[in-house]
N, C-alpha and C positions, 0 to 999 in steps of 0.2 A: 601057800600052806608048807610044803614041800622046800622052797626056798630057806622059809623062816629056819625049820629044822636043819637044813644043813648050817644057815649062818649060826644056829646055835652051839654045833658040834666043835666048831672053831672055840667057842671060850669053855667047852669041856675042863679041858685041864686046867686053865687057869684058875675056875672056879674050885674044882677040888683039889690044889695045890693051895688054896686059901684057906677054902674050911678047915684042910687038915691040920693046918697051921694054928690056926684059931681054937681047934678042938684040942689042942695040947693042955696036960696041965700048967697050971701057974702063967697061961698064955699071957693074961691082961685082957683090956679092954682094945688097943688099939689093932690086932689080927680081927677080932669081930667090927669091929667099926672098919677095918677096910674090907671085910665080905660085904657089908652094906655099901662101900661104894662101889665095889664090883661088879656087886647083881644091879645098882643104877646103871652104872658104866655099859655092862654088857647089854642089857635091854635098850640103852639108849643107839649105842653100835648096830642092833638091829633094827630095830626101827627104822635109822638112818639111812641105812645101807638096802632098806627094802624100801621105803617109802618118799627118801630124801630126794630122789631124781623127779617127784613132782613138783614141785617145791620152788619159790621163783629164785633167782640167783643173791639176793641179800640173805634170803631166811637159810639157803644152804652153807651161808658163811657161817652163819650163827649158830647152826648146828654144828659146824665142824668145830669153832670153837668151844662150843659147847662140851662136845668130846675129850677137846684138849684138855679142858681146865678140869675135868672128872678124872683124866689121865694122871696128871700131874698130882692131882688131890691122893689118887691110890699108890702112884710111885711115893710121895713123901710119908704115909703112913704107913710104906713097906720098907721104907729105909733103904739108902746104897742106891749108886749107878745104873746097877743092873736091875733095878725094879722100874726104872724109866722105860727098858724096852715095853711095857704096855701100851706104850705111846704107838706100837705099830697099828694097832686098833686104829687109834683115833687117825691115824696117818692113810690107813688103808680108805677109811670114809673119806677123807679129802681127796685122795685120787679119783675116787668114783664120783664126785659130786662136785670136785675143782676142776677148773682147766687144766691142761697138764703142768704147762709153766709155773703155777701157784703151788700143786701138790708136788713137783722137783724142787720148789721152793722150802715150803715148809719141811722134806726130807732132809735137806741141808742145813737149816736151821735146828731141826731136832735133832741130827747129829752133831752140831757146834755144841747144842745144849747139852749133852748127855757126856761130849767131853769136858766141857767146862765143870759139872757136876762132878767128874770123875777125878779132875783134878785138885778142885776144893775141897773134897774127902780123902784123897788120897795122898794131897801133895806134889804126887807126879802122874803121868800119862805115859804108860809102857805102849810100845809099837804093837805088841799082841793086845792089848785092850782095847788100843785104838780099831786093830782090822776086824775086833770080834763085832763092835758093833754097826758095821755098814752091811753085812749078812742081814742083821733084824730087822733093818730098814728096806735094804734093798728087794728082800724077797716080798714084804706084801708090794710095794711100790709095783714092782714088773708084773706079780700076779693079778693083781687087781687092774693094770693097765693093758693086760691081756684077754681077762673077761673083757673089760670095756671095749676095746677093742673090735672081740666077738660079737658082743650085742649092737657094737653099733654098724656093723658089717651085714646082721640080720635085719636091722632095723631099713640099709640101703638095699638089701634086696627085696625087701615087703615093698618099698616105696617102687622099685622097680619094676617089679610084678605089677604093682598096680597102676604103676602109668603105662606100661605095655599093656595090660587089658584096654584102658582107657584109649590110647591110639587105635588098637586094634577094633572097638566098637565104631571109633571115630572114623575109618577105614572102609568101614563096613556100611556104614551107615552113608557115607559118602559116594559109597560104588553102586548100591543098591538105588540110591535115589539118580546117577547118573545113567545105568543099564533100566532100570525101569520107568524111568521117565521118558525118555526118548522110545522103548518101545510100545507101552501102553500108546502115545500118540500116537505112534506111528498103525498100529492095530485099530485105535480109533478111528483114524481118519478115512483107511483102507473098508473097513466096515461100513460107516457112513456111504463110501463111494459106493460099495456094494447096496447099499437100500436103497440109496437113489437111482442106480441103473436099474433094481430090480423094480422102482415105482414108475420108472418113466418107459418101462416096455422093451428094454435095450437088450441087446442080442447078449442071451444067456452064458457065452462062453466067456463076454468079458466077465460077468458078472463071478461065475467061478473061478474065473483067473485071477480077481481079489479075494476068492474066498481060499485060494490054494495061497496064494502069499499071507494070509491073516496064519493061516495054520503054521506055513513056514517061521513067521516070526515068533508065534506062540512056542517053537518049539526051542529056536535060538534065544529066547527069552529063557525058557528055564534050563538051558544049558550055561547061558550067561550068568544065570544068579547062581548055579550050584558050583563052576567056575570062580565067580567072584566070593564064596564063602569059605571054597578053601584057597583064597588069596593066589589062586592061579591062572586069574583072567588075566592079557596083557593084550590090550587093545591095539588097532593097527589103524592109521589114520587113511590108508588107500579103503579099507574096506567099511571105513565108516564115509569117506564120499561115495562110496556105490550106494550105502545106504539111504546116505540124506539128499542123494538124487531122484532116490526112487519113492521115499517120504514126501517130499516135495513135490513130485509130480502127481500124486495120490491126494496131495492136499488143492491142487490147481492152482501152487506156485509155482510161476515159470523161474527154471534155476541156472543161473549163469555158472557152472563149478569146473575145477582144473583137471583135465584128465587123470592126473597123477600128484603123486607128492613126492617121488622123490627126490626134490632138492632137500628138501626139510632135515635139519642135525639129526641124527639119532636119536640122542638125548630128549628131543623134543616130539620125538613123533606121538608118542603115549600121551603126554601129557597136552598136547595137541590135538589129540583123538578126541579127548573128554569135551574140549572146548567144541569144538564142532560139534560131536554131537550135543553139548546143552545148548550153543547156539541153533540150530538148527529146531530142535526141542522147542523154544520159546519164540519161534520164528511163528510155528507150526499153530502154537497154541494161544498166542496172545497178540500177534501184530496185525492182525489181518491184511496184510501184505500180497503184493500179486507177483512181486518179483524179488529172487533174493540173491545174491552175487558172493562166493567165496573167492578170496586171495590167497594164494598161500607163496610163500618164500622161505627162505631157508634157516631164518630165525623168527619168522612171525607167520599170521593168521589172522585174517580180516572176515568177519561174516557182517554184510550188511544188509538192509531189507528197502522198501518203501513203505513199511506199515505205519499207521500211525495212533496205534489203538492206544489211552490213554495210562492200559495196564500197564504196558509199558517202562512209562516213567515215573514208577512206583518208591524207585529206589533199590537198592542190591538184594537180593534175595538169598536163603541157602544154595542155592545153584552156583550165583556167582562168587559167595564166598568160598566151596566149595572148591570149585576153578582156581580160584588165589592159591590156598594153599596144596594144589597140585603144581602149581607152579615155581612157586617159591623155592624148592629145594633146586630146581634147574637154573635159576637167576633172571627167570620170567617174571612180566606180570600182565595184569588183565586191566584192560579198560573199555568201557562200556557206558553208549551216553546217546542221543540223538542229533542228527546230521543237520547242519545246517540249510539245508533245503528242503527238509523232509525225511521223514524215515527214521533206522535206527542202525547203529555201527556198532559190534562187537569184537573188540582185537586183543591179540594177546602176541607178545612181541621180547624177546630180549636183546638188552644193549649191546 
């Protein structure tokens, strides 16, 4: 509503001038007709400026053509070349609704038409008259182009904010999946091991040691979740190797892991950490394996096991899709599938 009132203010002076001319003594019917056409022209201009942007391109061209037709009729009713200055409103609508190149072409055509009318009515075109025409055309074109640019910048900013929010939600979901999936799996395995120790009557100290590990993992999970939400979590491949060794041992899976990860490229260490965490989690949860081997190179990471569980071959899930997204920015890719001699392999590498 406020926008419509602001547009109406631009028409206040032309309407007042036309009404004052029509109410003079012996004004005749033409000024009254000019007032009627001006009111229709003004109402059409406000409607086109307010709602024309929602129409299809072809309809926008028709609306601009309608405004120019009304503007020409109004100029003919008011007589004289200066009356064609009213076309500035139609021209501003063209700048608002049409591509900038089209609007500039219309502005040039309007200027040429006004000069032609001036030459036809006065018999000559003075330099001062020609110069006076251009501010009347350049001003609406420049102002509306600036407004249009500001609106487009505002829309672009909203789109950027929307995309940034979506990207942050995707990051949070992916990180929580990677963090909680591995940690909860390790906690489940260790609590199961503790239960079996207690049921078998084994040494109480062994069960207490496993419970201490569960307590430690729970605290680490809490800290990792807080760091993930704040965006400050930076995983370490060396730490993940230590955690993988402990988790595999607790699950009763023989682990063959490298002693360190110092040879991995620095930009690959973080994404490879997530790959290792996800791969080991899947080995523990789905494989039914008795042995897991991890190989680490400068630009490659491979996790293989001897498991034969059918759940491994159901196709890529959310975890692998998230890993592919993490590896894409560093130019690496992920491959996963069964081994020819049995078992399963997941590898990440950069050519």
